[in-house]
C-alpha positions as CSV (number, residue, x, y, z in Angstrom):
1,X,-7.6,-17.7,-17.8
2,X,-9.7,-16.3,-14.9
3,X,-8.5,-12.7,-15.2
4,X,-9.9,-10.6,-17.9
5,X,-6.6,-8.7,-18.6
6,X,-5.9,-9.8,-22.2
7,X,-5.7,-12.4,-24.9
8,X,-2.3,-14.0,-25.4
9,X,-0.7,-12.1,-22.6
10,X,2.6,-12.9,-21.2
11,X,2.0,-14.8,-18.0
12,X,4.1,-15.6,-15.0
13,X,2.5,-18.2,-12.9
14,X,4.4,-18.4,-9.6
15,X,7.4,-19.8,-7.8
16,X,8.5,-22.2,-10.6
17,X,9.3,-19.1,-12.7
18,X,8.1,-18.2,-16.1
19,X,7.4,-21.6,-17.5
20,X,10.4,-22.1,-19.6
21,X,13.2,-22.9,-17.1
22,X,14.8,-19.4,-17.2
23,X,16.1,-17.9,-14.0
24,X,13.9,-15.0,-13.0
25,X,15.5,-11.7,-13.9
26,X,15.6,-8.8,-11.4
27,X,12.2,-7.1,-11.9
28,X,10.1,-4.2,-10.9
29,X,6.6,-5.4,-9.7
30,X,3.4,-3.5,-9.8
31,X,0.2,-4.4,-7.9
32,X,-2.8,-2.2,-8.9
33,X,-5.7,-2.9,-6.5
34,X,-8.9,-2.6,-8.7
35,X,-11.1,-2.3,-5.5
36,X,-9.2,0.6,-3.9
37,X,-11.1,3.9,-3.6
38,X,-14.5,2.3,-3.8
39,X,-15.6,1.5,-0.2
40,X,-18.7,2.7,1.8
41,X,-17.2,6.0,2.6
42,X,-18.5,7.2,-0.8
43,X,-22.0,6.9,0.7
44,X,-21.4,8.2,4.2
45,X,-19.1,11.0,3.2
46,X,-18.0,12.6,-0.2
47,X,-15.0,10.5,-0.9
48,X,-14.1,10.4,-4.6
49,X,-14.0,7.3,-6.7
50,X,-10.5,6.6,-8.0
51,X,-11.2,5.2,-11.5
52,X,-9.5,2.1,-12.8
53,X,-8.6,3.9,-16.0
54,X,-6.4,6.2,-14.1
55,X,-4.8,3.3,-12.3
56,X,-4.0,1.9,-15.7
57,X,-2.5,5.2,-16.7
58,X,-0.4,5.3,-13.7
59,X,0.9,1.8,-14.5
60,X,1.8,2.9,-18.0
61,X,3.8,5.9,-16.7
62,X,5.5,3.6,-14.2
63,X,6.5,1.2,-17.0
64,X,7.8,4.0,-19.2
65,X,9.9,5.6,-16.5
66,X,11.3,2.3,-15.3
67,X,12.3,1.3,-18.8
68,X,14.0,4.7,-19.2
69,X,16.4,3.9,-16.3
70,X,17.2,0.4,-17.5
71,X,14.6,-1.9,-16.1
72,X,14.0,-4.7,-18.6
73,X,11.1,-6.6,-16.9
74,X,8.0,-5.4,-15.1
75,X,5.7,-7.9,-13.3
76,X,2.1,-6.6,-13.3
77,X,-0.9,-7.9,-11.4
78,X,-3.9,-9.3,-13.2
79,X,-7.5,-8.7,-12.0
80,X,-11.1,-9.2,-12.9
81,X,-12.1,-5.5,-13.1
82,X,-10.2,-4.4,-16.2
83,X,-7.1,-2.7,-14.9
84,X,-4.7,-5.1,-16.5
85,X,-6.7,-5.3,-19.6
86,X,-6.6,-1.6,-20.1
87,X,-2.8,-1.6,-19.5
88,X,-2.5,-4.2,-22.1
89,X,-4.5,-2.2,-24.6
90,X,-2.5,0.9,-24.0
91,X,0.9,-0.8,-24.3
92,X,-0.3,-2.5,-27.5
93,X,-1.4,0.8,-28.9
94,X,1.9,2.4,-28.0
95,X,3.8,-0.3,-29.6
96,X,1.7,-0.2,-32.7
97,X,2.4,3.5,-33.1
98,X,6.1,3.0,-32.5
99,X,5.9,5.1,-29.3
100,X,7.7,4.8,-26.1
101,X,6.6,1.7,-24.2
102,X,9.2,1.2,-21.6
103,X,10.2,-2.1,-19.9
104,X,8.8,-5.5,-21.0
105,X,5.7,-6.4,-19.1
106,X,4.7,-9.9,-17.8
107,X,1.3,-10.4,-16.2
108,X,1.1,-12.4,-13.0
109,X,-2.0,-14.4,-12.7
110,X,-3.7,-16.1,-9.8
111,X,-5.5,-19.4,-10.0
112,X,-8.6,-17.7,-8.7
113,X,-9.7,-14.3,-7.4
114,X,-11.6,-13.5,-4.3
115,X,-12.0,-9.7,-4.7
116,X,-10.5,-9.3,-1.2
117,X,-7.2,-8.3,0.3
118,X,-6.1,-11.9,-0.1
119,X,-5.6,-11.3,-3.8
120,X,-3.0,-8.6,-3.1
121,X,-1.2,-10.7,-0.5
122,X,-0.9,-13.7,-2.9
123,X,0.1,-11.5,-5.9
124,X,2.9,-9.9,-3.8
125,X,4.0,-13.4,-2.7
126,X,4.2,-14.7,-6.3
127,X,6.0,-11.6,-7.5
128,X,8.6,-11.8,-4.8
129,X,9.2,-15.4,-5.8
130,X,9.6,-14.3,-9.5
131,X,12.5,-12.0,-8.7
132,X,10.8,-8.6,-7.8
133,X,13.4,-6.2,-6.4
134,X,10.8,-3.4,-5.7
135,X,7.0,-3.7,-5.3
136,X,5.0,-0.7,-6.3
137,X,1.5,-0.8,-4.7
138,X,-1.4,1.2,-6.0
139,X,-4.0,1.5,-3.3
140,X,-4.9,2.9,0.1
141,X,-3.9,1.9,3.6
142,X,-5.6,-1.4,3.4
143,X,-3.9,-2.4,0.2
144,X,-0.5,-1.5,1.6
145,X,-1.3,-3.6,4.8
146,X,-2.2,-6.6,2.6
147,X,1.0,-6.3,0.6
148,X,3.1,-5.9,3.7
149,X,2.0,-9.4,4.9
150,X,4.0,-11.1,2.2
151,X,6.6,-8.6,0.9
152,X,9.3,-10.1,3.1
153,X,12.6,-8.2,2.3
154,X,11.3,-6.7,-0.9
155,X,10.9,-2.8,-0.6
156,X,7.4,-1.5,-1.0
157,X,6.6,1.8,-2.8
158,X,3.0,2.6,-1.9
159,X,1.2,5.1,-4.3
160,X,-2.1,6.6,-3.1
161,X,-5.3,5.5,-5.0
162,X,-7.5,4.6,-2.0
163,X,-9.9,6.3,0.3
164,X,-7.9,6.9,3.5
165,X,-4.3,7.4,2.5
166,X,-2.4,8.0,5.6
167,X,0.4,5.6,4.6
168,X,0.8,5.9,0.8
169,X,2.2,9.1,-0.6
170,X,0.9,11.0,-3.6
171,X,3.8,10.7,-6.0
172,X,3.5,11.2,-9.7
173,X,3.9,7.8,-11.2
174,X,6.7,8.9,-13.5
175,X,8.8,10.1,-10.6
176,X,8.0,7.0,-8.6
177,X,8.9,4.8,-11.6
178,X,12.4,6.4,-11.9
179,X,13.1,5.9,-8.1
180,X,11.8,2.3,-8.2
181,X,13.7,1.5,-11.4
182,X,17.0,2.8,-10.1
183,X,16.8,0.5,-7.1
184,X,15.6,-2.4,-9.2
185,X,18.6,-2.3,-11.5
186,X,21.0,-1.8,-8.7
187,X,22.0,1.8,-9.6
188,X,21.0,2.6,-6.0
189,X,21.7,0.5,-3.0
190,X,18.4,-0.3,-1.3
191,X,19.9,0.9,2.0
192,X,20.3,4.4,0.5
193,X,16.7,4.6,-0.5
194,X,14.6,2.7,2.0
195,X,13.6,2.6,5.7
196,X,11.9,0.1,7.9
197,X,8.4,1.1,8.9
198,X,6.9,0.4,12.3
199,X,3.9,-1.9,12.7
200,X,1.1,-2.5,15.1
201,X,0.4,-6.1,15.9
202,X,-3.0,-7.2,17.2
203,X,-3.5,-10.5,18.8
204,X,-6.9,-12.0,19.8
205,X,-7.0,-15.6,20.6
206,X,-5.4,-17.4,17.7
207,X,-5.8,-14.5,15.3
208,X,-3.1,-11.9,14.5
209,X,-3.5,-8.8,12.3
210,X,-1.0,-6.2,11.4
211,X,-1.6,-2.4,10.9
212,X,0.9,0.1,9.5
213,X,-0.9,3.3,10.6
214,X,-3.5,2.7,13.3
215,X,-5.6,0.2,15.3
216,X,-8.9,1.4,16.6
217,X,-11.2,-0.1,19.1
218,X,-14.9,0.7,18.7
219,X,-18.1,-0.2,20.6
220,X,-19.8,-1.3,17.4
221,X,-20.5,-5.0,17.9
222,X,-20.1,-6.3,14.3
223,X,-17.6,-5.9,11.5
224,X,-20.3,-5.0,9.0
225,X,-19.1,-2.9,6.1
226,X,-15.7,-2.7,7.8
227,X,-15.0,1.0,7.4
228,X,-15.1,3.1,10.6
229,X,-16.7,6.5,10.5
230,X,-19.0,6.9,13.5
231,X,-17.0,9.0,16.1
232,X,-19.3,8.3,19.0
233,X,-18.4,4.6,18.9
234,X,-14.6,5.1,19.1
235,X,-12.9,4.0,22.4
236,X,-9.2,3.4,21.9
237,X,-6.7,4.5,19.1
238,X,-3.2,3.1,18.7
239,X,-1.0,4.8,16.1
240,X,2.5,3.8,14.8
241,X,2.7,7.4,13.6
242,X,0.4,10.3,13.6
243,X,0.5,13.4,11.3
244,X,-1.7,16.4,11.8
245,X,-2.2,16.7,8.0
246,X,-3.4,13.1,7.7
247,X,-6.9,11.8,6.7
248,X,-8.6,9.1,8.7
249,X,-8.4,7.9,12.3
250,X,-4.8,8.7,12.8
251,X,-5.6,12.4,12.3
252,X,-7.1,12.4,15.8
253,X,-3.7,11.5,17.3
254,X,-1.9,13.8,14.8
255,X,-3.9,16.7,16.3
256,X,-3.4,16.0,19.9
257,X,0.0,14.2,19.9
258,X,1.9,14.1,16.5
259,X,4.4,11.3,16.0
260,X,6.7,11.2,13.0
261,X,6.9,8.1,10.8
262,X,10.4,7.3,11.6
263,X,10.6,8.2,15.3
264,X,10.9,5.4,17.8
265,X,7.6,4.9,19.5
266,X,3.9,5.7,18.8
267,X,0.9,7.0,20.7
268,X,-2.3,5.6,22.3
269,X,-5.4,7.9,22.6
270,X,-8.3,7.1,24.8
271,X,-11.6,8.2,23.3
272,X,-15.0,9.0,24.8
273,X,-17.9,11.0,23.4
274,X,-18.2,12.7,26.8
275,X,-14.6,13.6,27.3
276,X,-13.9,17.2,28.3
277,X,-11.6,17.8,25.3
278,X,-13.2,17.8,22.0
279,X,-11.4,18.0,18.7
280,X,-12.5,18.2,15.0
281,X,-10.8,15.6,12.9
282,X,-11.1,14.6,9.2
283,X,-12.1,10.9,9.7
284,X,-12.7,10.4,5.9
285,X,-12.7,12.6,2.8
286,X,-15.6,15.1,3.3
287,X,-16.2,13.9,6.9
288,X,-15.0,16.3,9.7
289,X,-16.3,15.0,13.0
290,X,-16.2,16.0,16.7
291,X,-14.2,13.4,18.7
292,X,-13.8,13.3,22.5
293,X,-10.2,12.8,23.7
294,X,-10.0,11.4,27.2
295,X,-6.2,10.8,27.4
296,X,-3.0,10.3,25.6
297,X,-0.3,7.8,26.4
298,X,3.0,7.2,24.5
299,X,3.6,3.8,22.9
300,X,6.9,2.1,23.4
301,X,8.3,-0.4,21.0
302,X,7.7,-3.9,22.2
303,X,5.2,-3.0,25.0
304,X,2.1,-5.1,25.0
305,X,-1.2,-3.2,25.7
306,X,-4.3,-5.1,26.6
307,X,-7.5,-3.8,25.0
308,X,-9.8,-2.4,27.7
309,X,-13.1,-2.8,25.7
310,X,-14.8,-6.1,26.5
311,X,-17.4,-6.0,23.7
312,X,-16.9,-4.3,20.2
313,X,-14.7,-4.5,17.2
314,X,-11.1,-3.8,16.3
315,X,-10.2,-2.0,13.1
316,X,-6.8,-2.2,11.5
317,X,-5.8,0.7,9.2
318,X,-9.4,1.9,9.2
319,X,-11.1,-1.4,8.5
320,X,-12.9,-3.5,11.2
321,X,-11.5,-7.0,11.2
322,X,-12.0,-8.5,14.7
323,X,-15.1,-8.8,16.7
324,X,-14.8,-8.9,20.5
325,X,-17.3,-10.5,22.8
326,X,-17.4,-10.9,26.6
327,X,-14.4,-12.7,27.8
328,X,-12.4,-12.2,24.6
329,X,-8.9,-10.8,25.2
330,X,-6.9,-8.8,22.7
331,X,-3.6,-7.0,22.8
332,X,-1.9,-4.4,20.7
333,X,2.0,-4.2,20.4
334,X,4.0,-1.6,18.5
335,X,7.0,-3.2,16.7
336,X,10.0,-2.0,14.7
337,X,9.7,-4.8,12.1
338,X,7.3,-3.5,9.5
339,X,7.9,-3.6,5.8
340,X,10.8,-2.0,4.0
341,X,9.5,1.2,2.4
342,X,11.2,3.0,-0.7
343,X,11.6,6.7,0.1
344,X,11.2,8.3,-3.4
345,X,12.6,11.7,-2.2
346,X,15.7,10.0,-0.6
347,X,16.2,7.8,-3.7
348,X,16.1,10.6,-6.2
349,X,18.3,12.8,-3.9
350,X,20.9,10.1,-3.7
351,X,20.7,9.4,-7.5
352,X,21.4,13.1,-8.2
353,X,24.4,13.3,-5.8
354,X,25.8,10.1,-7.2
355,X,25.2,11.0,-10.9
356,X,23.0,8.0,-11.5
357,X,20.8,10.0,-13.8
358,X,23.6,11.4,-15.9
359,X,23.7,10.4,-19.5
360,X,26.3,11.0,-22.2
361,X,25.6,14.1,-24.4
362,X,23.5,13.1,-27.4
363,X,22.0,10.0,-25.9
364,X,18.2,9.6,-26.1
365,X,15.7,7.4,-24.4
366,X,14.3,4.9,-27.0
367,X,11.3,2.6,-27.1
368,X,11.7,-1.1,-26.4
369,X,9.6,-4.0,-27.7
370,X,7.3,-3.9,-24.7
371,X,5.4,-7.1,-24.0
372,X,7.5,-10.2,-24.5
373,X,6.3,-13.7,-25.3
374,X,7.7,-16.5,-23.2
């Protein structure tokens, strides 16, 4: 086994199911990105490192909460950096003490690991094929973007563990696990608890990228370390939504032209270090920079915008992905067909109104076996 998650773990290997011919049961899936919260912005700013031990703790709380509302099966990503291994150790310890474990856990393994966003994309694809009803994603904006590429009709619940977290919310994992669990078991209709996010689609030649928060065009010639943090290089910023309290590039638009997550349309901001309007924006944790704003234009759904810079790079959700040279053409289009997102507040509000969390007097949440061999 290429991942270091455990010995004799329960494995689910892909579209063929669990290896014994059983039909995949409705499941809650969890992808914990071991690389989130570890990029170069820890060197150029003062961003904190989100430890993998805390990610394992979040997974443990998600599993307990999901089990409490009736989820019987959780699919969990494997990795080569110890997150899954630590989860296994904790669940085994809980089971050994007779403590509350939660739902049964099955580890989903890849044939090989690249240490890139492709791992997240492939894990999500396999989990969807194994019957995932909700996908909880632990990571930052880049992790959610990678998950969105293969989540199809499965709702995503992004939990913040990255550097720039404009898209994921900071929810306590226990609360998130309850909301995700209720949708997984069908106690809540997904339509009551989800919404369709917008997306920015970038095309350059044969290449296409998707962003859920922002697309930024910069004069820097090479992708390099990917993260964008030098304000004097920024030229164009496209945002699907822009909140004034956000961190990252979208905070610029949030300051000059806020756009709610669910409103139709977005915003395009033209940037120049010599622009007459200068604003202070938190481009990364610990990094507040002066940015020149030359103009603001609304983005309409479906309208294609040619990129005006003839040499530079294009960053999607804060990470440079595309290099542009002389003669290269690129366009940015805002669409209404982003991923389904589970709204924790809406889910729990509906659960309360519908009595989905009511239990008969005297009932208690009890432990279950935990990790099942298949």
